C-alpha positions in Angstrom: 49.4 178.3 162.2 46.9 175.6 163.3 45.4 173.6 160.4 42.0 172.3 160.5 39.6 170.0 158.2 36.5 168.6 158.4 35.7 165.2 157.3 32.4 163.0 156.9 32.9 159.5 157.6 31.5 157.3 154.9 32.4 153.7 155.9 29.0 151.7 156.6 30.6 150.6 160.0 32.0 154.0 161.1 35.7 154.6 162.3 36.3 151.0 163.4 39.6 149.3 164.8 41.3 148.2 161.7 41.5 151.5 159.8 41.8 153.7 163.1 45.0 151.6 164.0 46.6 152.4 160.7 45.4 156.0 160.9 46.8 156.3 164.6 50.1 154.6 163.5 50.7 156.9 160.6 49.9 160.0 162.8 52.7 159.0 165.1 55.1 159.7 162.4 54.4 163.4 162.5 55.7 165.8 165.0 52.6 168.2 165.2 50.1 168.0 167.8 47.0 166.3 166.2 43.6 166.2 167.6 40.4 164.5 166.3 37.1 166.0 167.5 33.8 164.3 167.4 30.6 165.2 169.3 32.2 167.9 171.4 35.0 165.5 172.5 38.6 166.1 171.5 41.3 163.2 171.7 44.8 162.8 170.8 44.9 161.4 167.2 48.1 159.6 168.1 46.1 157.6 170.7 44.3 154.5 169.4 42.4 154.1 172.8 41.2 157.9 172.7 40.2 157.3 168.9 38.2 154.5 169.6 36.7 155.9 172.6 34.6 158.3 170.5 32.7 155.7 168.9 32.6 157.3 165.5 29.6 156.1 163.5 29.0 156.3 159.7 27.9 159.7 158.5 29.7 161.6 161.5 31.2 164.7 161.0 34.8 164.8 162.4 37.4 167.5 162.5 41.2 166.9 162.4 43.3 169.7 164.0 46.9 169.8 163.5 49.3 172.3 165.1 53.2 172.1 164.6 56.0 172.4 162.1 54.5 169.6 160.0 50.9 170.3 160.2 50.4 170.8 156.3 51.7 167.4 155.7 49.6 166.0 158.6 46.4 167.3 157.0 47.3 166.0 153.4 48.4 162.6 154.7 45.4 162.2 157.0 42.9 163.1 154.0 44.9 160.6 151.5 44.9 157.7 154.1 41.2 158.1 155.1 40.3 158.0 151.4 42.7 154.9 150.9 41.2 153.3 153.7 37.7 154.0 152.6 36.7 156.0 155.9 35.7 158.8 154.0 35.2 159.7 150.3 
């Protein structure tokens, strides 16, 4: 079953290259299909170029969608990491 979460980006710079790289690298460790949605655009969350192409600013509302065998772990880890990196509150 597909898991979805909504997150608000709180970093004053938005989702920029340094935390995006760590986030993408972490998502690559999972088997699930992971998508990031912003402004009606959807990209593969395992692609740094895809994530950066969205140009996600501060206060943006994004959605993370995981579909696969480890989707619960994906959602949990994405939320933890985004808080640890200061991307979201």
